N, C-alpha and C positions, 0 to 999 in steps of 0.2 A: 483369528481371535488373539489379540495381544496378550502375551504371557504376563505382562505387568498388571493386568486386570484380575488375575487369578491368585488364589492363596499360595503361600510358599509351601515348602516341604512339610509333611505331617510330623507332629510330635508323637512320641510313644505314649501308649495309654497310661503307663506308670507315671508319666510326668503330669497327668491331669490331677487337679485338686479333688479331694473326696467330695461328692455331691452333698448338698445340704437340703433343707426343707425348701420346696418350691411349689408354687401354685400358679397355674396358667389357665386362662379362659379364652375361648375362641368363639366367633360367630360365623356361621356358614349361610351364604346367601344365594338365591336362585330366583329367576322370574321376577326380579325387582324387589324382593323382600327376604327377610331372614327365615330360614327353614329349620336350622338346628342351633342349639347351644352345645358347646363341648367344654368340659372341665377336665383338667389333669392335675393331680397332686402327687408329689414325690416326697418320701420320708426316709431318712436313714434308719437302719435297724441293726446296728453293730452289736447289740446285745445277744443276737441269736447266731451270729456267724463271725468269727474272726475277732480282731481287736484293732486298735488304732494303727498298728503297723502291718496288719494283714488284710485279707479280703474284706470288703464291705458288703453287707446285705442291704438292699433297698426294697422298699414297698411302694408300689405305684397304684393309684386308683384313677380310673377315668370314667366319665359318664357322658352320654349323648342323649339329648331330648329334642324331639320335634317341637317347633314353636310356630306361632302365627298361623297363616293359612295352611301350612303343611299338616297341621293337626286334623284337618278336615278329611284327608285321604290317607295319611300315614299313621298318625298317633303312635309314634315310635319312641321307645326309650331303651337304653342299654347301659348296663353297669358292668365294669370289668375291674378285676384286682390281679396284680402281678407281683411276684417276688423275684428279685434279681440278685445276681452276685457280680460284684465289680472287683476284679483282680488284675494281675499282670497281663492276662490274656483278654482284657476288655470286659464287656458286659455279657453275661450268660443268663438266660432265663432259667428259673427253677420251677415255678408253678404259675399257671395262668388260668383264671376262671372268669367266665362272662355269662351274663343272662340278658336276653333281649325280649321285648314284647312289643307287638305292633298290630296294625290292622290285619296283617296277613297270617302271622303265626307266632308261636312262642318258641324260642330256641335257647340252648345253653351249650357251653363248651368248657371242659376242664382238661388241662394238659399239665402233666408232671414230667420233668426231664430227669432221666437217670444218668449215672456216671458214664454210660455208653453213648451219651449224646442223643438218645432216642426219646421222644415225648410219648408217654402213655396217655391215651386220649379217650375221653368219654363224651359222647355227643347225644343231644336230644333235639330233633329226632335222629336216630342212627342213620348212617349213610345209605343202608339198603332200603330205608323208608323215605329217602329224601331225593330220589331221582338222580343219584350220583354213585359212582364207584368209589370205594375207599382208596385213599392214597397209599401206594405200596410203601411198606415200612422203610425200606432202604432209602426212599426219597425224602424221608423226614429226618434222617440223621444230621445232627449239627445245624439244624435250621433255627431261625428266629421267629418269634411271633411278631406281628406288625408293630406293637408298642415298643418292644425292645429295639427293633430296628430304628425307629424314630429317635429314641433316647440315645442310642449309640452314636447316631449322627450328630446329636446335640452335645453330648457329654464327653465322649472319648475319641472324637474324630481328629483331634489336633487341628492342623491348618488345612485339612483336606476333607471337608464334610460332604463333598459332592463327587467323590471318585469311587469307582468300583461298583460292585454288585452285592446284593444281600439275598440269600436263599430263605424264602418265607414259607412257613406252614401255619395257617390260621386255625387249624383243627379240622377243617373241611377241604381246603384248597391248598395246593402246592404251586408256588410261582416264584419267579425271580424278579427282583427290582434292580434295574440298571440306571445308575446315576451319572450325570454329566454337569460340570460347571458351565455357565454361560458367560456372565459378566457381572461386575458390580454396578448397581443402579442406585440412584437417589430416590427413595419413595417419598412423595409429597404428603403433607398432612391431609387426612381424609376422615370424614365424620364416622366411618365404620371401623376405623383402626385406631389403636392406642399407640402405634409406632409410626414415626416418620424419621427418615434419615437413610444412611447408606445400608445396603443389604446386598448379599450375594445371591444372584438369580441362578437357579439350578433347574434341571429337568430330571424326571424319572419316568422310565418306561416299564410296563408290566410284560413279562414273558410267561404266559400260562403254561403250566406243566401237567397237572393232574388234579382230579377231584372236583372238577366243575360239573354243575348240573347238566344232565344230558340234553335237555331241551334248549339249553343256552349254549351248548358246546360250539356250534357253528359260529355263533356271534362272538365268542371269546377270542377268536383269532384276530378280530378287529382291534383288540386291546394292544396287540403288538405294534400297531401303527399309531396309537394314541399316546400323547405326551402330556404329562402333568407338570406344570411349572410351580415352583415354590421358591420363596425368598427366606434367607437366613440372615439375622443380624448378629454380629460378633460382639460379645461382651467380654473384652479382655480381662477386666478386673475380676470377673466371675469365672473365667476359664471355660465358657460355654458358648454355643451357638443357639440362638433363640428363633424358632420358626415364627415368622411374622405375617406371611401371606401365602396363599395357595390358589391356583387356578386350574380347573379340570373340567371334564365333560361328564354329564350324568344324564339320566333319562329325562330330566327337566331342562336339558340344555347346558349352557355354561354355568359352572358353579365357582364361586369365589369365597375363600375363607380369610378372615382377618383376625389377628390377635386383638383381644378387647381389654385384657388386663393381665398383669404379671406381678408376682411378689416372690421374694427370696427371704427366708427366715422371718417372715412376717413383715418385711420391709418392702414397700411398694417400689417396683422397678419401672413399671409402665402404668401411668395413671389411667384408671378405667375410663372408657369412652363416656361421653355425656349421657346421662339417663340410666346408666348401668348400676344397679345396686349390687355391690360385691364387697364382702368383708373377709379377706383371707385370714386363716387362723394365725394366732401369734406363734412365734418360734417355740418349738418344743425341744430345743437343744439343751436347755438348762436341766 
């Protein structure tokens, strides 16, 4: 792999600009049609932590909803809210709460991180009623929730968004994500995507550690050999990497995700794909 195709040395987290208001929308497709809508919004909250010269506090909300034919057998929706701290040591989760409801069951997770780096977790249903063993406490220290891991790769990764590993604890499962850069590619215009142009192709592999449902435990070892591909577009003027495409495997076969709209401070970065009704909120920075 030619080194000229890969990003240069990483920049320190402190060199990154403070995040501003951002709104991003994705579409997830399988079996020839769209199966999920995904929305993610980020807001600064400097009034509750630090000041212009110190750590920043960020609030993030995300939502996933089944759509189209997927509603027939899934009828799934999920809402999550996350508070983060951005300082010299990068992004650190403070509190994460999510609720999901679907055809199979209703679930919720709340995690609050203490100064010791341990998340205090409340689950519904609890682990002993969910066919799984609780994750040992020592394995959860200094972990990230999945949303924080994604944002860290986008906001504070400098020039190396696809290097290294992240220790993940999602409230039920503990696993590691291992990233690798592949090459720069030119993504062509496509009706499902709001982005076309150069993007860095990367891969991520899941290493299961603990907390997986017992009846699926034998199958989770297969995850170690499965690779998810994703593409990041560099926005130098904004100081961020923007996830623009994803390809993975699911129970429905191959799954593709595409960015369908993006806005920063109420200003459109990527024009929504044709037929998408989407009006990002105006900037709240004033």
